[in-house]
N, C-alpha and C positions, 0 to 999 in steps of 0.2 A: 314619584317624579323621576324621570330618567336623567342620566348625567348630562344629556345634550339638550334638555328642555330649558326654556328661558321664561322668566317672569316679566311680562309686559305691563308696565305701569305708565306708559307714555300718555294715555288718554284718561288718566284718573286724577290728574292734578294740573294746576296751572299757576303761574306767577301772577298774583293779583295786585301786588303793591311793591313799589321800589322807592327807596330813600337814600340820599347821599348827602354828605357834607361837602364843602369845598375841599379840593385837593391842593394843598399849599405847602410851602416850606416855612416852618416856624410857628406851628399852631400853639396856642396857649393852653388848650384843653388836653386832658388826658385821653388815652385810647378809649377808656370806658365812657367818658363824657361824649366823645364823638360817636361811639357806637349807639349810645342812647339817643342822641340826636337823630342819627340815620334811622334808627328803629321806629321812633315816633313818626317820622315822615313816611316811612313805608306803611305803617299801620293806617295812618290817615289816608294815604294814597289808595289803599285797598277799601276805604270806606268802613273801616272797622274801629272798634274800641280796643284798648289794651286787654281788657277782660275777655275778648273774643279769641285771643291767642291761646291755644292749648298745647302747643308744641314748640320746642326751641332747639336750635343747633348753633351754639356759639362757637367762636374760634378756639383752637387748642391752647391759646395763651392769652394773658391779660384779663380774662374775666371768666365767669361761670354762668350757667343757666340760673342759678339761685340769685346771684347778684343782679343780673339783668332783669329777672322777673320782679324782684323786690323794688327796684328803682323805676320800673315801668308800671307798677301797680297791678301786677298779675298775681292772683292768689292761688290759682290752681293750674298745674301743668300735667297733662296726661302723658307727655312724652318729652324726653330731653336726652341729647346725645352730643358727644364731641368727636370730631373726626381728626385723627392724627395722621395726616399724609403730606406733611410739609407744605410746599407751595401748591399742591393739588387739593388741599383741604377745602377751599371755598367751593370749587365745582363739585367735589364729592359730597359736600354738605347738602347741596341741592338735591343730589340723588338720594341721599339719606332721608331728607324731608319728604320727597316724593314717595319713597318706599313706606315711610311711616303712615302717610295718608292712605296709600293703596292698601295697607294692611288693616285699615279701619281704626287706628289708634287715636287719630285726632283729625280736626277739620282745617285748622290754620296753623302753619308752622313758620316761626320767625327764624330766618337765617341771617346772621350778621358777621361782619368782619371789620376790623379797624386797628390802626396802630400809628405811632409817631415814628414813621420810617425815616424821617429826617431829624427832627429835633431831639428824639430820644438818643440818637447816636452822637449828638453834639450838645451835651448839657451846658446850661448857662453858667457863667462865672459864679462861684460861690455855692452852686447847687451841691447837695450831698451826693456822695458816690452811689451809683446804682448797685443793686444786689449782684453778686457774682453769678455767672452762668452755672446752672445746676449741671453737675458732671454726670454723664451717662456714657454708654459704650461709644456713641457717635462722637461726642466731644472729646473723649479720651483718644479715640483713633485720630481725629483731626489734629489734636495737640501733639500727639506722639509721632505721627507719620507724615503729616502734611505740612504743618507750620514750619518745622525745621528746614524744609526745602522751599519755603517762600510761598506755599499754597495755603491760603486761608479764606478765599472768597468763593462764593458759588460760581461766579463767572469763570474762574480759573478751572474749577472742577468740571464744569460743563463744556469748557473748551476742548478737553480731551475727547469727550463723546462726540462733539460736533465735528472735530477734525477727522475722527475715525469714520463717522457717517458720510462725510463729504468724499473721503477716499473710496469707501466701499460702494457708494451709489452715484459717484460722479456729480455731486451737487455743487454747483458753482456759487460764487459770492452774490450773483444777482438774485438767486433764490432766497438767500438770507435777507437781502435788501428788500425784497418784496414783502416780507413779514413786517419789517420795521416801518416801511412806507404805509402798509395797511393799518398798522396800529396808530400811526400819526393821522391818517385820514379819519379814523374812528374818533380820535380826540377832537377833531374839528366839529363833530356832531354833538359834543357835550360841553356846554359853557362852563361847567365846573371842572373840567379836565385841566391839569396843570399846563399842558401843551396846547390848550385852546388858543388859536391865533398864532401859534408858532409852527411853521411848516418847514420842510426840507425836501429836496429832490434827490434823484439817484446820484447825481454828481456830488452833492454834499455828503451823502451817505458814504460813498467810496473815499471821499477826502477826509473824513473824520478820523481821529487818532485811534490806534489800536488800544483796546483795554486788555484783552487776552486773546490772541489770535486763535480762531478766526472771528472773534467778536470785536466789533468797533463800537464807538460811543453810542450810536443810535440803536444798537442791538440790546443795550442794557436797560434794566428796570430803573425807573425814576425813583429818587429818594424823596418821598412826600409824606405829609401827615394827612390822614383822612379816614373816613369810614363809609361803609355802605351797608344796606340791609334790604332783604326782599321778604315778602310774605308769599308762601306757597300754600294754596288752598285746594280743598277737595273740589273736583270738577263740578259736581252738582251745586255746591255753594257758589263757585265762581260764576256760573251762568246766571245766578240771581243777583249778582253784585253790579 
């Protein structure tokens, strides 16, 4: 295979099932509980049984393939992997699942993600303290070189990149507003979305407070609790479903 050749797997797999929990602030369930709920919905949406799932790509935190499989009643997995790419992990997990299917390793791969993005950061009164963050090169760097200067949030770190991009490519604030407005429009199509029924316009976007310039309030990710899951299936199997 030459260095310039590519492996095309776009026509070998399809998303056959989708499951979601509600996306709210203050969920009582754990991240694992919510991922299990979303996974059961996705498997049912695909018209499958848990035992039909023979591949799994869980998120890099909060759970493992073994834990998910045991709680879903899956006895045999022919493929399992975890993607460690930060915020890009969910989309790369879909690619990973598609490649596993195209390679002939499995027929139906469950991809799931979930966390308590709001409630876990705000523990209830009297709750035991959470485990301290595992230290690694990244966290050491952030604690040693970022936090002393007041930088400890992703929005602050990405602000530098966004400012440089806007200067180099003459990208104005309306271009960033278009992304935020598109995300809000998409939320209106999903009754489970936290911002379902909550809309804003271009004027409201520009009037919102700065979080870390050039990012305003509506540029930032929502803090919510929830989970979602999809089933990726071999194309031949998908056609029969």
